[in-house]
N, C-alpha and C positions, 0 to 999 in steps of 0.2 A: 479398404481405408478411406473414407471419405477424404476429399481435397480439401487444403485450406482456402477460405475464402477472405479475399481482402475487399475492404469496402469503408465507406466514411459516413460518417454520422454529423449532422450539425446540431450542436448545441447553443441554445442562446437566442436570442434575437435583434436585431438590429445592430448597434455599434458593438454587442456583446456576443455577438454570433461568431462560432470559432469552428472548424471543420477538424473532428477527431478522426484518426485512423484506428481501423479495428481490425483483427483477422481473427475468423471464427474457423470451428470445424464441427461439422455435425455429426451426432451422437446421442448416446443413450442419458439415462438419469443415475446419479446426479451430475448435472453440469460441473466442469471446474471453470472458475471465474478469477482471473489473474488481475492483482492491482500491483504496480511496480513501484517504487521507491522515487525520492527525490533526485531529478536530473537522471534517472534511468529511462529505460524503454521497452518494449514487449519483445525484443529479440536476444534479450539477455540470456544467460547459460540457466538462471532457475526458470525463466519463462518458457525457453524452448523445451527444458527439461519436464515441465508440467505439458507441455502442448503433445512431446512425445508418448507420455504416461498415459492423455486422454485416445490418442491414436491406436496405441496398443491395447487398451480396455475398452475401446468403443465406446468411451464418454465426449460427451458436448464439452467443448472447449472456447472459452472467449477471452481474448488478450486485447488491450487497446493502449494508445499512447495518450496520457492526457495533454491538453496543451502545450504549445510549446516545447513539448518532449517529442524524440523520436522523430516520427514522419509525420506528425500531426501541426498545424497552423497553429500561429498564434505568437503573441510575445511575450516572452518568458516575465519580464518585469511587470504585468500585469497578473501573472500567477498569484492563486490565493488556496488557501485552503477548501473556503467556500466555492470556489471554481472548479476546483479538480474532485470536490465532493460533488457538485453537480453534475460532471461529465461522468462520474462514475455511475450516479443513479440513472443517465440517459443510456448509457451502455447496457447495464445490468437489465434495465427495463425490456432491452431485446432478446434476453434470455426468457427460458420458459421451466416451470417443474422448479424442483430444490437444486441448489447450489451450493458446492464448495469452494469457500472464497480464501483464496490463498495472496496474502498482503506480506510485500517485504519493505523493511525499513517504514517509511513515510506512508506506504501502502499498507500498513499494520493498522496504522491510525486511521487511514480512510475506510479500512474494512470495519473498524468499530464504529464509525460515525455511519456508514452505510446501515449495518444492522439496527443502529439507534433509529435510524429514520423509519425502517421499515418497521421496527416494533412499534412505534410510535403510530404508525398508519394501519396496524394489524396487518401487515402484507409481506410477514417474515418469511422467506423462501430459504433461509442459510440453512443445511444441513450441518454446517460446521464451520469452523475456522481454523487456518494454519497461518501463523503470526511469525515471519522471519526477522529476530530482530526488529519488532516494532518499535517504531519511533513517536510512540504516544506523546501528545502533547510537545513536540520536539520544538515549535518555534520559541515556548518559555522553557522548557527543561532542557535543551541542547544549545540551542541557537544564543537566545540573550545571556544566558550565564557565562559564555564564551567572550562576548566582548570586550575589548579592552576600554578604556574611558574615552580614547581618541574614536575609537568605533561607534561608540553610545553616540558620541556628539555629532559624529558622520550621519548616523541613523536618522539623527531628529533634524540635523540641517540642511543635508543633502537628499537624504530620503533613499541612502541604500548605503551597504558597506558589501567591498568585494573582498572575499576571503579565499585563500588557495586551499585547493582539494586535492589528495593524492591520486583522485580518479580521474582528474583532469588537467590538462595543460593549462587551462585557462582560469582563472579565479570563477568561485562560485559566488552572484550577485545576492544579495540578502536584503529584500525592501523592505521599508517601514511598511508598507503596505501590506505585506504577506505575514508580518510580528503582527501588527493590529487585528487583520483579520482573524489571526490564530488562537487569538484570547476568546473569541466567542465559540469557540470549539473545544475548549480544554475539558477534559475527562476525569483529571485525578481528583477533582472536589469531590467527588460522591461515588457510589456504587456504581459499577460498569456492567450492565444487563447484554446479554447477548440472544438468549433463549436458545441455544445451542452449544456444544460441546466446543471446546478450544485448544489448539496444539500451538505451543510455542516452541521455536527452535531458536537458541541465543548460543553466542561464540562468548567464548570466556576470554579470549583477547581480543574483543571488539571494541575499537577505538573510538568509535563513532555513538554507538547506544551501548554502555556499558551493561553487564549481567546485572548490575542493581536495578536497573530500569526494567527490565521484565520480572523481577521478584516483586518491585513496586506496583507493577501492573497486575500481579496475581493476587496480592492481598486486596486489590479494589474487585475483584471477581467472586462476589461471594454466592452466587446463587446458580452458577452453570458450572459444569464440570471442566478442568482446566490441568492440563498436563504441560511441564515445563521441563524441557530436555536442555540441558548445558553443556556444551560440546567445549570442554576446556581448552583445545587449543584452536578451535574455530575464530576467525575474523569476522569482519561485518558482511562482508558478501556472502560467505557459507556457499561457494559454488563449486569447491572443489569435488572430484566424483563420490567420497564418502559423503560430504555434506547432500549432494543431489539425491543419493541413494536414502539418504535419513527424511528427504523432503518426500520421496517417493511413497516411503513407510508410512508418513502420518498422513498424507492423502489418502492412501488405501486403506488406512486405518478406518479413517472416517467414512469412505465409502463403502465399507462393509461392516460398518456398524449398526 
């Protein structure tokens, strides 16, 4: 079994340069490519389950932390969908051959944007997508609608809103920069194309990305095969042993297709 290799990658130049931490495991094709969620990292339960699957099956696996996430450098208040997408593109460029891209929450949005850029440049290498509670258009579908009038005022005048999170003892800072940048990446205004099969895993008890959001996503995917698995008692993280087993099955279904 190949060992995990830890390394870094510099993305951007000058004042925009940031150091991205990566962990890779050599192996066969198709490779597995992990995209984490907002404020998550590459050593969470789902990411490590994917790494274990790659090791067991002899498949290459690539995980990384976006800037200002996990052990990657950077200022979180500079974070935007554009920056994190650029980092995903740079890390993906280090892989070879077909890849199964697994995106969780915000990572589901990043995964769809990543495939969109590949289709536009005729370099599509995605063999399939597994999207876990995909937070597509989250800045405008999930964040903005939940702001109070006072928070909207703070966003406009101060430039950020601090919101409590059940996943952290400190509030999550949502910046105006993140919201404004997200607008240019919205996907629900038209048909979503991927050029590959898609599996969506969605918890029925998800307080952050409700099941209606997954159904809405399915209605925008008109030309690619898509399977939506609703887990009635599942939460947003979908990290219980039975959830990880479903993730494993979804990935292997695409590997063997």
